[in-house]
C-alpha positions as CSV (number, residue, x, y, z in Angstrom):
1,R,-135.0,132.3,67.9
2,L,-134.1,135.9,68.9
3,T,-134.1,134.8,72.6
4,G,-131.8,131.9,71.9
5,K,-134.4,129.1,71.8
6,R,-134.1,126.1,69.6
7,V,-137.0,126.1,67.1
8,V,-138.9,123.2,65.5
9,L,-141.6,124.1,63.0
10,T,-144.4,121.6,62.1
11,V,-146.1,122.3,58.8
12,H,-149.5,120.6,58.5
13,G,-150.1,121.9,54.9
14,L,-149.7,124.7,52.5
15,D,-152.5,126.8,54.0
16,W,-151.8,129.8,51.8
17,A,-153.1,127.8,48.8
18,R,-156.6,127.2,50.3
19,D,-159.5,128.7,48.5
20,K,-160.5,131.1,51.3
21,W,-157.1,132.8,51.2
22,K,-156.5,133.0,47.5
23,G,-155.5,136.5,46.3
24,S,-155.9,137.9,49.8
25,F,-153.7,139.5,52.5
26,G,-154.2,136.3,54.4
27,S,-152.4,134.3,51.7
28,W,-149.5,136.7,51.7
29,Y,-149.3,136.6,55.5
30,I,-149.3,132.8,55.7
31,H,-146.7,132.6,52.9
32,T,-144.5,135.1,54.7
33,G,-144.7,132.9,57.8
34,E,-143.7,129.9,55.7
35,K,-140.6,131.8,54.4
36,T,-139.7,133.0,58.0
37,G,-139.9,129.4,59.2
38,V,-137.7,128.2,56.4
39,R,-135.1,130.8,57.3
40,F,-135.1,130.5,61.1
41,A,-136.4,127.1,62.3
42,H,-133.6,124.6,63.2
43,E,-135.8,121.7,62.0
44,I,-139.0,121.5,60.0
45,I,-141.5,118.6,60.3
46,V,-143.8,117.9,57.4
47,L,-146.7,115.4,57.3
48,N,-146.4,114.1,53.8
49,H,-143.8,113.5,51.1
50,S,-145.3,116.0,48.6
51,T,-144.9,118.9,51.1
52,Q,-141.3,117.6,51.7
53,K,-140.6,117.9,48.0
54,Y,-142.2,121.4,47.9
55,F,-139.8,122.7,50.5
56,Q,-136.8,121.1,48.8
57,D,-137.8,122.3,45.4
58,T,-138.9,125.8,46.5
59,Y,-136.3,126.7,49.1
60,G,-133.7,124.0,48.9
61,R,-134.6,123.2,52.5
62,A,-134.5,119.7,53.9
63,T,-137.3,118.7,56.2
64,R,-138.2,115.7,58.5
65,Y,-141.2,113.5,57.4
66,I,-143.2,112.6,60.5
67,P,-146.9,111.9,59.7
68,N,-150.0,112.1,61.8
69,G,-151.0,108.9,63.6
70,V,-154.1,107.0,64.7
71,N,-155.1,104.7,67.6
72,P,-157.0,101.4,67.5
73,V,-160.8,101.8,67.9
74,A,-163.7,99.6,68.7
75,P,-166.5,99.8,66.0
76,A,-169.9,100.8,67.4
77,A,-173.3,99.5,66.6
78,P,-175.8,101.8,64.7
79,D,-178.0,102.8,67.7
80,I,-178.0,106.6,67.7
81,I,-177.8,106.9,63.9
82,R,-180.7,104.5,63.5
83,E,-182.9,106.5,65.9
84,K,-181.8,109.9,64.6
85,Y,-181.4,109.4,60.8
86,G,-182.9,105.9,60.1
87,L,-179.4,104.6,59.1
88,E,-178.3,100.9,59.3
89,K,-174.9,99.3,58.8
90,D,-173.7,99.7,55.1
91,S,-176.8,101.8,54.2
92,Y,-174.9,105.0,53.5
93,I,-171.9,106.7,52.0
94,L,-170.1,109.0,54.4
95,Y,-168.2,112.2,54.2
96,L,-167.0,113.5,57.6
97,G,-164.8,116.5,57.9
98,R,-164.6,120.3,57.8
99,M,-167.1,121.9,55.4
100,V,-164.8,124.0,53.2
101,P,-164.6,124.2,49.4
102,E,-161.2,122.5,49.1
103,K,-162.6,119.3,50.6
104,G,-164.6,118.9,47.4
105,C,-168.0,117.9,48.8
106,H,-169.7,119.6,45.8
107,Y,-168.2,116.9,43.6
108,L,-169.6,114.2,45.8
109,V,-173.1,115.7,46.0
110,D,-173.1,116.1,42.2
111,A,-171.9,112.5,41.5
112,F,-174.2,111.0,44.1
113,K,-177.4,112.7,42.7
114,K,-176.7,110.9,39.4
115,L,-176.5,107.5,41.1
116,H,-179.5,105.0,41.1
117,T,-179.1,103.7,44.6
118,D,-181.2,103.4,47.7
119,K,-178.2,104.1,49.9
120,K,-178.0,107.5,51.6
121,L,-175.3,110.1,51.4
122,V,-174.3,111.4,54.9
123,I,-172.4,114.7,54.9
124,A,-171.1,115.3,58.5
125,G,-169.1,118.3,59.6
126,G,-169.3,121.8,60.8
127,S,-168.5,125.2,59.2
128,S,-165.0,126.7,59.3
129,D,-166.2,130.3,58.6
130,T,-167.9,128.9,55.5
131,H,-171.6,128.9,56.2
132,W,-172.2,130.1,52.6
133,Y,-170.6,126.8,51.4
134,I,-172.9,124.6,53.5
135,D,-175.9,126.6,52.1
136,Q,-174.5,126.1,48.6
137,L,-174.3,122.3,49.1
138,K,-177.8,122.1,50.5
139,E,-179.1,124.0,47.5
140,Q,-177.1,121.7,45.2
141,A,-178.7,118.7,47.0
142,G,-181.9,120.0,45.6
143,G,-184.3,118.3,47.9
144,D,-182.9,114.8,47.3
145,D,-184.1,113.0,50.5
146,R,-181.3,110.5,50.2
147,I,-178.8,113.2,51.2
148,I,-178.5,113.9,55.0
149,F,-176.6,116.9,56.4
150,T,-175.8,116.3,60.1
151,G,-173.8,119.4,61.0
152,F,-170.9,119.0,63.4
153,V,-170.6,115.6,65.0
154,D,-168.5,114.2,67.8
155,G,-168.5,111.5,70.5
156,A,-170.7,108.4,70.1
157,L,-172.5,109.8,67.1
158,R,-169.2,110.3,65.2
159,E,-168.0,106.8,66.2
160,E,-171.2,105.2,64.9
161,L,-171.0,107.1,61.6
162,Y,-167.5,105.9,61.0
163,S,-168.3,102.4,62.1
164,N,-171.3,101.7,59.9
165,A,-170.6,103.4,56.5
166,Y,-170.6,101.4,53.3
167,L,-168.0,103.8,51.8
168,F,-166.1,106.7,53.2
169,V,-165.4,109.4,50.5
170,L,-162.9,112.3,50.7
171,P,-163.0,114.2,47.4
172,S,-160.5,116.9,48.3
173,D,-158.6,119.3,46.0
174,L,-156.1,120.2,48.7
175,E,-154.9,118.4,51.8
176,G,-152.1,118.4,54.4
177,M,-152.5,115.0,55.9
178,P,-156.2,114.2,56.4
179,L,-156.8,112.9,59.9
180,C,-160.4,112.0,59.0
181,L,-159.0,109.5,56.4
182,L,-156.7,107.9,58.9
183,E,-159.7,107.7,61.3
184,A,-162.0,106.3,58.7
185,M,-159.5,103.5,57.8
186,S,-158.9,102.7,61.5
187,Y,-162.7,101.9,61.7
188,G,-162.2,99.5,58.8
189,N,-163.8,101.6,56.1
190,C,-163.4,101.2,52.3
191,C,-162.2,104.7,51.4
192,V,-162.6,106.6,48.1
193,T,-160.4,109.7,47.7
194,S,-159.3,112.1,45.0
195,D,-155.9,111.1,43.4
196,I,-153.9,113.9,45.1
197,P,-150.7,112.5,46.7
198,E,-151.6,113.5,50.2
199,C,-154.6,111.0,50.0
200,T,-153.2,108.2,47.9
201,E,-150.0,108.1,50.1
202,V,-152.3,107.4,53.1
203,C,-154.4,104.7,51.4
204,G,-151.8,102.9,49.4
205,D,-153.3,99.8,47.8
206,H,-156.0,99.7,50.5
207,G,-158.4,102.3,48.9
208,F,-159.7,103.7,45.6
209,A,-159.0,107.0,43.9
210,F,-160.7,109.1,41.2
211,Q,-159.3,111.9,39.2
212,K,-159.3,115.1,41.3
213,G,-162.3,117.4,40.5
214,N,-163.7,114.9,37.9
215,T,-167.3,114.3,38.9
216,A,-167.9,111.8,36.1
217,D,-164.9,109.7,37.3
218,L,-166.1,109.8,40.9
219,K,-169.6,108.7,39.7
220,R,-168.0,105.8,37.8
221,L,-166.0,104.7,40.8
222,L,-169.0,104.9,43.2
223,E,-171.1,102.9,40.7
224,Q,-168.4,100.2,40.5
225,L,-168.1,99.9,44.3
226,L,-171.9,99.9,44.8
227,S,-172.2,97.0,42.3
228,Q,-169.3,95.0,43.9
229,P,-170.0,94.6,47.6
230,D,-167.5,91.7,47.8
231,L,-164.7,94.1,46.6
232,V,-165.8,96.6,49.3
233,K,-165.8,93.9,51.9
234,C,-162.3,92.8,51.0
235,C,-161.0,96.3,51.2
236,K,-162.6,96.8,54.7
237,A,-161.0,93.6,55.9
238,T,-157.5,95.0,55.6
239,A,-157.9,98.7,56.1
240,A,-157.6,98.9,59.9
241,D,-154.6,96.7,60.3
242,Y,-152.8,98.4,57.4
243,I,-153.4,102.0,58.7
244,L,-152.6,101.1,62.4
245,Q,-149.3,99.6,61.3
246,K,-148.3,102.4,59.0
247,Y,-149.5,105.4,61.1
248,N,-149.2,104.3,64.7
249,W,-149.3,107.1,67.2
250,D,-146.8,105.5,69.5
251,Q,-144.2,105.4,66.7
252,V,-145.1,109.0,65.6
253,T,-144.6,110.2,69.2
254,E,-141.3,108.4,69.6
255,R,-139.9,109.9,66.3
256,T,-141.1,113.4,67.3
257,L,-139.5,113.2,70.8
258,E,-136.3,111.9,69.3
259,L,-136.1,114.9,66.9
260,Y,-136.8,117.3,69.8
261,E,-134.0,115.8,71.8
262,Q,-131.6,116.1,68.8
263,V,-132.5,119.8,68.3
264,K,-132.3,120.5,72.0
265,S,-128.8,118.9,72.3
266,A,-127.4,120.4,69.1
267,K,-124.9,123.2,69.4
């Protein structure tokens, strides 16, 4: 801005609120960056309506809602996951994402251990400077051989995990706009999330939500969906078409470029 450039700020989430920054210099530093952006950016893009409301209520600053997007995918057969983990189609519940406390995997492990099911729980994802959290989760799993930790996954392995899950679960306490949820739905998954707006806004009526942080409610919902495969199948049948229509990358790109052109040409 000091050099006369036009500035567009994209806010993916309220990172200062994440557990790893709470009460630290990092939280103050990120918060200061947010305030600087509010003051000096010509336009601010946000990924969800709750963040849009936050900027309006906190700073009186209008923002532009342009979400993440997702592309069509081709589901993959369970070849690698069968050989590596003994997994078949619909034989497991999946979490796939960063392994950080605000993603709520500890709620999922706790709820799953109380389920009477022969399905597996696959927790896939790498550390984000949070090796201690992964160690905590493995200790929490307590030798339950139904729980599989894969570590970081990508490529064909990641595609197979998305393609063949019975349920995809994202039990987050805090989100910006979860790309993993968009991806899971694009593969035709029945998704279970916490009831935070950033997740329920994505799923709409094409997923299921439990009370944030409530392990008993998550267990109840998982039990319901495990006992009603027809309900899960019905949800899967509509998920991909719904998400690809609502969050199409071509439309997202077009809206972003239009905003850049507006900012560029403004006096």
